[in-house]
Wavefront OBJ file of the C-alpha trace (Angstrom):
o trace
v 94.358 87.270 159.311
v 93.866 83.638 158.816
v 91.599 82.202 161.763
v 91.144 78.560 162.448
v 87.662 77.056 162.843
v 86.087 77.245 166.137
v 86.308 73.389 166.808
v 89.803 73.188 165.810
v 90.623 76.133 168.150
v 88.823 74.438 171.000
v 90.813 71.183 170.297
v 94.232 73.141 170.267
v 93.336 74.902 173.689
v 92.377 71.445 175.159
v 95.559 69.858 173.957
v 97.689 72.661 175.161
v 96.266 72.907 178.620
v 96.005 69.272 179.152
v 99.642 68.918 178.423
v 101.425 69.031 174.937
v 103.407 65.934 175.904
v 100.288 63.870 175.113
v 101.358 63.678 171.597
v 103.024 60.425 170.620
v 105.721 59.871 168.325
v 104.615 59.503 164.705
v 100.925 59.744 165.694
v 98.826 61.604 163.103
v 100.834 64.813 163.225
v 99.939 68.158 165.023
v 96.791 69.885 163.812
v 97.473 72.575 161.186
v 94.881 74.801 162.779
v 96.574 77.120 165.099
v 95.489 78.700 168.505
v 94.160 82.216 168.340
v 97.096 83.519 170.528
v 100.706 83.296 169.955
v 102.840 81.284 172.463
v 106.614 80.677 172.434
v 105.884 77.298 174.276
v 103.595 76.029 171.507
v 106.056 77.151 168.784
v 108.878 75.394 170.839
v 106.783 72.124 170.765
v 105.852 72.345 167.023
v 109.195 73.155 166.010
v 110.891 70.441 168.300
v 108.256 68.008 166.594
v 109.729 68.652 163.087
v 112.880 66.726 164.210
v 111.136 63.996 166.394
v 108.476 63.108 163.784
v 110.468 63.310 160.632
v 113.752 61.580 161.595
v 114.139 58.520 159.481
v 113.052 55.316 161.402
v 116.164 53.357 160.188
v 119.055 55.944 160.110
v 117.868 58.606 162.402
v 118.733 61.390 159.866
v 116.919 64.605 159.618
v 115.378 65.663 156.216
v 116.769 68.734 154.801
v 113.315 70.082 154.203
v 109.443 68.901 154.420
v 107.163 68.260 152.978
v 108.990 68.217 149.722
v 110.811 64.904 149.579
v 114.547 65.510 150.104
v 117.910 64.259 151.214
v 119.083 64.550 154.768
v 121.240 67.540 155.908
v 123.851 66.529 158.505
v 123.774 69.974 160.087
v 120.067 69.643 160.630
v 120.628 66.130 162.136
v 123.125 67.842 164.485
v 120.176 70.447 165.435
v 117.864 67.490 165.899
v 120.179 65.640 168.339
v 120.139 68.777 170.567
v 116.212 69.269 170.099
v 115.728 65.806 171.539
v 117.375 67.123 174.700
v 114.984 70.138 174.782
v 112.167 67.530 174.355
v 113.292 65.705 177.538
v 113.573 68.994 179.601
v 110.260 70.065 178.513
v 108.780 66.625 179.010
v 107.478 66.376 175.435
v 109.366 63.060 175.382
v 110.992 60.800 177.985
v 114.606 60.613 178.630
v 114.440 56.938 177.794
v 112.982 57.551 174.309
v 115.346 60.417 173.501
v 118.402 58.110 174.439
v 117.021 55.307 172.170
v 116.653 57.967 169.171
v 119.984 59.477 169.760
v 121.771 56.033 170.147
v 120.150 54.720 166.962
v 121.556 57.930 165.003
v 124.999 57.862 166.548
v 125.281 53.931 165.861
v 124.377 54.477 162.188
v 126.609 57.478 161.754
v 129.624 55.627 163.291
v 129.234 52.571 161.324
v 128.507 54.462 158.049
v 131.339 53.667 155.355
v 134.130 56.153 155.186
v 136.617 56.423 152.509
v 138.002 58.360 149.538
v 135.633 56.856 146.897
v 133.074 58.968 145.063
v 130.123 56.655 145.816
v 129.100 54.110 148.527
v 130.445 56.284 151.479
v 129.045 58.786 153.763
v 132.059 60.582 154.668
v 135.817 60.582 154.787
v 138.600 61.469 157.502
v 135.714 61.352 160.008
v 134.039 64.212 158.186
v 130.538 63.871 156.486
v 129.134 64.786 153.357
v 126.838 67.862 153.388
v 123.713 65.968 152.315
v 123.282 62.096 152.688
v 120.588 59.880 151.306
v 117.878 59.722 153.994
v 117.629 55.990 153.924
v 120.986 54.857 153.058
v 123.194 57.457 154.552
v 125.358 57.615 151.654
v 126.756 60.631 149.815
v 124.003 62.385 147.839
v 125.000 63.126 144.164
v 128.269 64.925 144.006
v 128.067 67.356 147.291
v 131.169 68.214 149.133
v 132.617 66.819 152.225
v 131.590 69.822 154.469
v 133.562 71.107 157.357
v 130.870 73.455 158.599
v 128.032 71.003 158.342
v 130.308 68.288 160.046
v 130.887 70.890 162.658
v 127.427 71.491 163.407
v 126.748 67.705 163.548
v 129.426 67.361 166.037
v 128.385 70.178 168.250
v 124.845 68.289 168.369
v 126.822 65.141 169.016
v 128.807 66.724 172.062
v 125.525 68.207 173.509
v 124.371 64.546 173.809
v 127.730 63.471 175.116
v 127.090 65.935 177.960
v 123.389 65.480 178.563
v 123.306 61.671 178.860
v 125.511 61.124 181.900
v 123.518 58.423 183.596
v 124.360 54.990 184.436
v 122.116 53.270 182.066
v 123.833 50.988 179.436
v 122.371 53.042 176.639
v 123.689 56.445 178.032
v 127.107 54.947 178.483
v 127.151 53.780 174.807
v 125.916 57.244 173.734
v 129.028 58.773 175.506
v 131.315 56.185 174.097
v 130.036 56.734 170.320
v 130.044 60.340 170.757
v 133.667 60.439 171.756
v 134.653 58.107 169.164
v 132.680 60.081 166.418
v 134.508 63.460 167.577
v 137.825 62.081 168.005
v 138.178 60.317 164.585
v 137.499 63.901 162.741
v 140.775 64.898 160.990
v 140.586 68.481 161.322
v 144.138 68.976 160.736
v 143.771 67.212 157.204
v 141.071 69.757 156.462
v 143.588 72.723 156.758
v 145.005 71.427 153.558
v 148.345 72.978 154.409
v 146.850 76.534 155.130
v 146.380 78.393 158.287
v 142.552 78.058 158.339
v 140.147 75.259 157.444
v 138.973 74.697 153.925
v 135.201 74.900 153.366
v 135.152 71.404 152.010
v 136.571 68.674 149.685
v 135.400 66.671 146.682
v 136.805 63.206 145.796
v 136.737 64.307 142.069
v 138.675 67.459 142.494
v 140.134 67.829 146.022
v 139.744 70.701 148.557
v 137.593 73.649 147.676
v 139.636 76.739 147.154
v 137.641 78.578 149.907
v 138.483 78.932 153.303
v 136.858 79.836 156.618
v 138.410 83.370 157.172
v 136.486 86.166 158.747
v 133.276 86.267 160.946
v 130.513 83.907 159.974
v 128.824 80.733 161.266
v 131.975 78.828 161.459
v 133.213 80.168 164.838
v 132.122 76.881 166.762
v 133.696 74.987 163.959
v 137.202 76.537 164.589
v 136.893 76.172 168.306
v 136.058 72.417 168.319
v 138.872 71.909 165.695
v 141.247 73.692 168.058
v 140.060 71.744 170.927
v 140.317 68.145 169.328
v 142.281 65.756 171.396
v 143.519 63.883 168.433
v 143.641 66.015 165.327
v 143.828 69.625 166.551
v 144.407 72.659 164.443
v 146.986 75.038 165.896
v 145.925 78.021 168.103
v 147.354 80.225 165.344
v 144.252 79.528 163.174
v 142.266 81.834 165.490
v 144.363 84.824 164.680
v 143.961 83.870 160.895
v 140.214 83.744 161.462
v 139.842 87.124 163.035
v 142.346 88.766 160.627
v 139.684 89.541 158.068
v 136.818 90.810 160.410
v 134.806 93.730 159.133
v 134.203 95.893 162.151
v 132.032 98.864 161.002
v 128.882 100.779 161.502
v 125.801 99.584 159.767
v 122.133 101.306 160.434
v 123.251 102.857 163.648
v 125.386 100.024 165.254
v 128.988 99.062 165.393
v 129.936 95.626 165.164
v 131.670 92.904 163.314
v 129.450 92.753 160.260
v 128.210 89.581 158.344
v 124.965 89.846 156.238
v 122.646 86.858 156.893
v 121.615 86.575 160.615
v 122.433 82.815 160.707
v 126.062 83.783 160.917
v 125.309 85.530 163.974
v 123.211 82.632 165.465
v 124.733 79.312 164.642
v 127.827 79.158 166.974
v 125.812 80.939 169.706
v 123.423 77.951 169.827
v 126.202 76.041 171.258
v 128.506 78.476 173.036
v 127.397 81.154 175.541
v 129.666 83.907 174.629
v 128.411 86.380 177.276
v 131.146 87.769 179.437
v 133.976 85.851 177.688
v 136.407 87.440 175.282
v 139.333 86.813 172.877
v 141.797 89.492 172.216
v 139.820 91.099 169.264
v 136.673 91.528 171.415
v 138.799 92.644 174.462
v 140.084 95.518 172.290
v 136.503 96.507 171.236
v 135.222 96.344 174.771
v 132.322 94.015 174.025
v 131.749 90.303 173.585
v 130.439 88.151 170.753
v 126.842 88.054 172.422
v 126.757 91.757 172.263
v 127.990 91.735 168.670
v 125.062 89.443 167.737
v 122.770 91.673 169.657
v 123.969 94.699 167.662
v 123.591 92.726 164.437
v 119.952 91.866 165.312
v 119.115 95.467 165.972
v 120.878 96.592 162.900
v 118.751 94.323 160.547
v 115.621 95.464 162.475
v 116.709 98.984 161.617
v 117.260 98.232 158.073
v 113.963 96.606 157.594
v 112.174 99.645 159.310
v 114.121 101.889 157.040
v 112.971 99.696 154.110
v 115.284 100.966 151.220
v 113.805 98.510 148.805
v 110.362 99.651 149.714
v 109.138 96.132 150.001
v 105.549 95.277 151.247
v 105.148 94.607 154.924
v 108.717 95.565 156.304
v 108.595 97.453 159.343
v 109.298 97.506 163.181
v 107.722 94.087 163.634
v 108.061 92.399 160.267
v 111.855 92.002 159.625
v 114.625 89.204 159.458
v 116.912 88.485 156.629
v 118.916 85.162 156.507
v 119.595 82.279 154.293
v 116.242 80.829 153.517
v 113.917 79.873 150.586
v 112.411 82.407 148.216
v 109.688 82.772 145.658
v 111.845 81.532 142.880
v 114.086 83.053 140.112
v 111.783 85.774 138.648
v 111.700 89.310 137.645
v 108.888 91.750 138.386
v 108.550 95.337 137.983
v 107.771 97.144 141.183
v 107.390 100.967 141.781
v 109.079 101.591 138.544
v 112.163 99.309 139.385
v 112.886 95.771 138.177
v 113.321 93.375 141.238
v 114.866 90.069 140.875
v 113.307 87.548 142.977
v 115.546 84.611 144.080
v 114.820 80.983 145.213
v 117.147 79.727 148.074
v 119.621 82.556 148.889
v 121.650 83.807 151.811
v 119.783 86.963 152.269
v 120.968 89.572 154.479
v 122.301 93.113 154.922
v 125.697 94.631 156.138
v 128.536 96.809 155.254
v 129.625 95.593 151.690
v 126.826 92.909 151.604
v 123.333 93.356 150.277
v 120.885 90.407 149.425
v 117.362 91.461 149.895
v 114.341 90.765 147.622
v 111.394 91.282 150.159
v 111.685 87.728 151.489
v 111.396 87.614 155.472
v 112.483 84.201 157.252
v 110.953 83.667 160.740
v 114.161 81.906 161.802
v 115.999 85.228 161.772
v 114.061 86.585 164.756
v 113.555 83.053 166.207
v 117.264 82.366 166.113
v 118.164 85.743 167.736
v 115.751 85.508 170.443
v 118.328 85.426 173.470
v 120.144 88.452 171.914
v 117.160 90.765 171.810
v 113.888 89.104 173.028
v 112.266 92.429 173.369
v 112.260 92.663 169.556
v 112.378 89.159 168.456
v 109.297 87.953 170.357
v 107.118 90.763 169.009
v 108.353 90.073 165.676
v 107.372 86.369 165.760
v 104.013 87.261 167.393
v 103.311 89.826 164.412
v 104.064 87.222 161.766
v 101.761 84.715 163.524
v 99.040 87.379 164.023
v 99.268 88.939 160.646
v 99.820 85.872 158.452
v 98.215 82.858 160.569
v 97.706 79.538 158.713
v 99.287 80.885 155.474
v 102.767 80.876 157.397
v 102.288 78.887 160.703
v 101.153 75.318 160.417
v 102.039 71.845 161.642
v 105.555 72.414 162.551
v 105.536 76.106 163.424
v 106.468 78.593 161.006
v 107.116 77.808 157.227
v 110.625 78.794 156.064
v 109.930 82.102 154.519
v 107.473 84.366 152.970
v 107.397 87.511 150.633
v 104.414 89.745 150.582
v 105.800 91.827 147.727
v 105.879 88.718 145.302
v 102.324 88.631 143.699
v 103.176 87.069 140.494
v 101.371 83.716 139.570
v 98.478 81.795 140.714
v 98.022 81.385 144.431
v 100.234 84.534 145.225
v 97.747 87.298 145.081
v 98.268 88.054 148.803
v 102.159 87.379 148.587
v 104.338 84.168 148.210
v 104.479 81.660 151.302
v 106.928 78.773 151.336
v 105.433 75.248 151.189
v 108.344 73.829 153.183
v 110.019 73.826 156.438
v 113.827 73.590 156.386
v 115.699 71.839 159.177
v 118.570 74.109 159.505
v 116.249 76.973 160.088
v 113.927 74.957 162.471
v 116.870 74.104 164.719
v 117.822 77.694 165.759
v 114.260 78.425 166.610
v 113.639 75.581 169.092
v 117.238 75.658 170.418
v 117.356 79.333 170.995
v 113.964 79.370 172.606
v 115.393 76.758 175.110
v 118.699 78.733 175.630
v 116.557 81.885 176.307
v 114.352 80.185 178.749
v 116.707 77.845 180.680
v 120.210 77.971 179.121
v 120.046 74.352 178.422
v 122.413 73.906 175.519
v 124.691 76.646 176.755
v 124.990 75.077 180.245
v 125.695 71.736 178.823
v 128.435 72.792 176.557
v 130.087 74.992 179.330
v 131.228 71.436 180.787
v 132.455 69.965 177.411
v 136.219 69.839 177.681
v 136.700 70.017 173.927
v 134.777 73.233 173.832
v 136.674 74.607 176.847
v 140.129 73.782 175.417
v 139.308 75.390 172.001
v 138.081 78.470 173.728
v 141.178 78.650 175.783
v 143.483 78.031 172.773
v 141.619 80.878 170.965
v 142.446 83.172 173.784
v 139.269 83.529 175.488
v 139.093 84.332 179.094
v 136.763 85.768 181.845
v 133.213 85.248 182.630
v 132.184 81.530 183.007
v 135.237 80.340 181.373
v 137.322 81.573 184.046
v 135.454 79.550 186.623
v 136.200 76.265 184.761
v 139.188 74.205 185.691
l 1 2 3 4 5 6 7 8 9 10 11 12 13 14 15 16 17 18 19 20 21 22 23 24 25 26 27 28 29 30 31 32 33 34 35 36 37 38 39 40 41 42 43 44 45 46 47 48 49 50 51 52 53 54 55 56 57 58 59 60 61 62 63 64 65 66 67 68 69 70 71 72 73 74 75 76 77 78 79 80 81 82 83 84 85 86 87 88 89 90 91 92 93 94 95 96 97 98 99 100 101 102 103 104 105 106 107 108 109 110 111 112 113 114 115 116 117 118 119 120 121 122 123 124 125 126 127 128 129 130 131 132 133 134 135 136 137 138 139 140 141 142 143 144 145 146 147 148 149 150 151 152 153 154 155 156 157 158 159 160 161 162 163 164 165 166 167 168 169 170 171 172 173 174 175 176 177 178 179 180 181 182 183 184 185 186 187 188 189 190 191 192 193 194 195 196 197 198 199 200 201 202 203 204 205 206 207 208 209 210 211 212 213 214 215 216 217 218 219 220 221 222 223 224 225 226 227 228 229 230 231 232 233 234 235 236 237 238 239 240 241 242 243 244 245 246 247 248 249 250 251 252 253 254 255 256 257 258 259 260 261 262 263 264 265 266 267 268 269 270 271 272 273 274 275 276 277 278 279 280 281 282 283 284 285 286 287 288 289 290 291 292 293 294 295 296 297 298 299 300 301 302 303 304 305 306 307 308 309 310 311 312 313 314 315 316 317 318 319 320 321 322 323 324 325 326 327 328 329 330 331 332 333 334 335 336 337 338 339 340 341 342 343 344 345 346 347 348 349 350 351 352 353 354 355 356 357 358 359 360 361 362 363 364 365 366 367 368 369 370 371 372 373 374 375 376 377 378 379 380 381 382 383 384 385 386 387 388 389 390 391 392 393 394 395 396 397 398 399 400 401 402 403 404 405 406 407 408 409 410 411 412 413 414 415 416 417 418 419 420 421 422 423 424 425 426 427 428 429 430 431 432 433 434 435 436 437 438 439 440 441 442 443 444 445 446 447 448 449 450 451 452 453 454 455 456 457 458 459 460 461 462 463 464 465 466 467
């Protein structure tokens, strides 16, 4: 295990117990040395700081990754907007400072040029391009106009709409801009004449010929699109969405299967599915929260069985989801050729297998509310086993692979150099939901979410108490 030096450890203990909020924005950064004992609170603060420290000072946009220079991810920007609310709730930052940051970001997004052109714009029809230039906000290269990434951005915007409910002029403007940004998204256009949303659009070639059928991360997208007061998609879209679910047993658990764990997490960051059911789940006798709990346990069971015989897998070291990887390389292990990938949607489910020995801490971190009894020990084991090789300034690096020992510096396995914004978000936001249901409780009062859920046929639980 990698241990920090004694003086660094004393400094960290002093800072932690005299108040983590003492750090100021854009100070010198968090110490890379880590405390000797794992703490969810400390992890939450470091992960929150990714968004607070790294947002562009002019645009408010969040980088896709760090420290490797990158474009901005609009999904990560949505997670960042919500992370600021956690920062206020935990007293890491003031409400005034958070409001100023949110307002800067929303103003920039609202005034960013939109149109059908290939260049010089940040979006079209109210949707945004998947990646934007960090400093100008304009479309990065030839990326698609993304429905899911716009959806995650809008979910973050709606969380701010609910949170900043005060009389201050800044908070009133946040609410106004949030409403305008959400209302102008033309979800109906994104149907492209089909019964479910397209995954995206290019000005060069039109709509992508892939659609959001079946269970995955887009549940919150479909619900928001149905709940839109200006450009709603029809309620029949939910039946189309559920029509290709894959309910089956996998490693001892029966649930709607989807391989990478992020598909079981992203929508749950913003919607508390405990106790509310659509017709599909009513027939199965569970809710989507329980579905994600089973998916989490199933993946732990897979890693314990370790059919690929990868180093380190077990009861405490598990978690497959979309993440970075060692890179495209082949290596012979135990008489078998293994292909190691770079960024990939790793996961395991019936009919889906992408596993090269790479573990992502966000898999356990983003599933924390579903199964804290196995997720917290997993995070703690990663922390204790790999120390500074995996856990540094902004918490856990994106991924690691102990089986990959090829090349200089990888003698003890491969550890990512980067953090990824879309993987940092689920960690900080799900820690907050597990602790206080902060984001869940905010979104339970959002009328767009409520109307979308009702159009999808959800009833019961907290939804039955909403008028």
